[in-house]
C-alpha positions as CSV (number, residue, x, y, z in Angstrom):
1,X,-2.9,15.0,-65.3
2,X,-3.9,17.3,-63.3
3,X,-7.8,16.9,-62.5
4,X,-9.6,20.6,-61.5
5,X,-9.3,19.3,-57.5
6,X,-6.3,18.9,-57.7
7,X,-5.4,22.5,-59.1
8,X,-7.3,24.1,-56.3
9,X,-4.9,22.5,-54.1
10,X,-2.2,24.2,-55.1
11,X,-1.4,27.3,-52.6
12,X,-0.3,30.2,-55.7
13,X,-0.9,30.5,-58.8
14,X,0.4,30.7,-62.3
15,X,0.8,34.4,-61.5
16,X,1.9,34.0,-58.3
17,X,5.3,31.1,-59.5
18,X,6.0,33.8,-62.8
19,X,6.6,36.7,-60.2
20,X,8.7,34.7,-57.6
21,X,10.9,33.5,-60.4
22,X,10.8,36.8,-62.2
23,X,12.0,38.3,-58.3
24,X,14.9,35.4,-57.8
25,X,17.1,36.5,-60.7
26,X,16.3,40.0,-59.6
27,X,18.3,39.1,-56.4
28,X,20.6,37.3,-58.2
29,X,20.8,40.3,-60.7
30,X,21.6,42.1,-57.6
31,X,24.9,40.5,-55.6
32,X,26.0,39.7,-59.9
33,X,25.9,43.8,-59.0
34,X,27.6,43.8,-55.9
35,X,30.2,41.4,-57.0
36,X,33.3,42.7,-58.8
37,X,37.4,43.1,-58.4
38,X,39.2,42.7,-54.6
39,X,39.9,46.1,-52.3
40,X,43.5,45.7,-52.8
41,X,45.3,44.7,-55.4
42,X,49.0,44.1,-55.5
43,X,49.2,48.3,-57.2
44,X,47.0,49.2,-53.7
45,X,43.8,50.5,-53.2
46,X,41.3,49.8,-55.4
47,X,38.6,52.8,-55.5
48,X,36.1,50.8,-57.6
49,X,34.8,49.6,-54.7
50,X,33.0,52.5,-53.3
51,X,31.3,53.3,-56.8
52,X,27.3,54.0,-57.8
53,X,27.1,50.6,-59.2
54,X,28.3,48.6,-55.4
55,X,26.3,51.2,-53.2
56,X,23.9,52.1,-55.1
57,X,22.7,50.9,-57.8
58,X,22.6,46.7,-56.4
59,X,20.8,47.2,-53.0
60,X,18.2,49.2,-54.9
61,X,17.8,46.2,-57.2
62,X,18.3,43.1,-54.8
63,X,15.9,45.0,-52.2
64,X,13.5,45.4,-55.0
65,X,13.7,41.7,-54.9
66,X,12.5,41.0,-51.9
67,X,9.8,43.4,-51.9
68,X,8.7,41.0,-54.6
69,X,9.1,37.6,-53.3
70,X,6.7,39.0,-50.0
71,X,4.4,40.7,-53.3
72,X,4.1,37.3,-54.9
73,X,3.8,35.5,-51.6
74,X,0.7,37.7,-50.4
75,X,-1.3,38.8,-54.2
76,X,-4.3,36.6,-54.1
77,X,-5.1,34.1,-56.9
78,X,-8.0,34.8,-59.5
79,X,-9.8,32.3,-58.3
80,X,-9.7,33.3,-54.3
81,X,-11.4,36.4,-55.9
82,X,-14.3,34.9,-56.5
């Protein structure tokens, strides 16, 4: 069992870990949105490579995840604010 002294030794608080987990899920979702069919198929060129999901939405979601990682690291816990 953790004592009060052990809890003070943690670098991050519970909120930081929750934000960090959500940001990692956002990064994974962004990379999943970037994936898809091959660029060339047997029948010819596949224009689905250049759809809005892959070149607009996925990078925005991924970048939001990376920004949230930085925010989770820099966010002060409630105990530090006192």
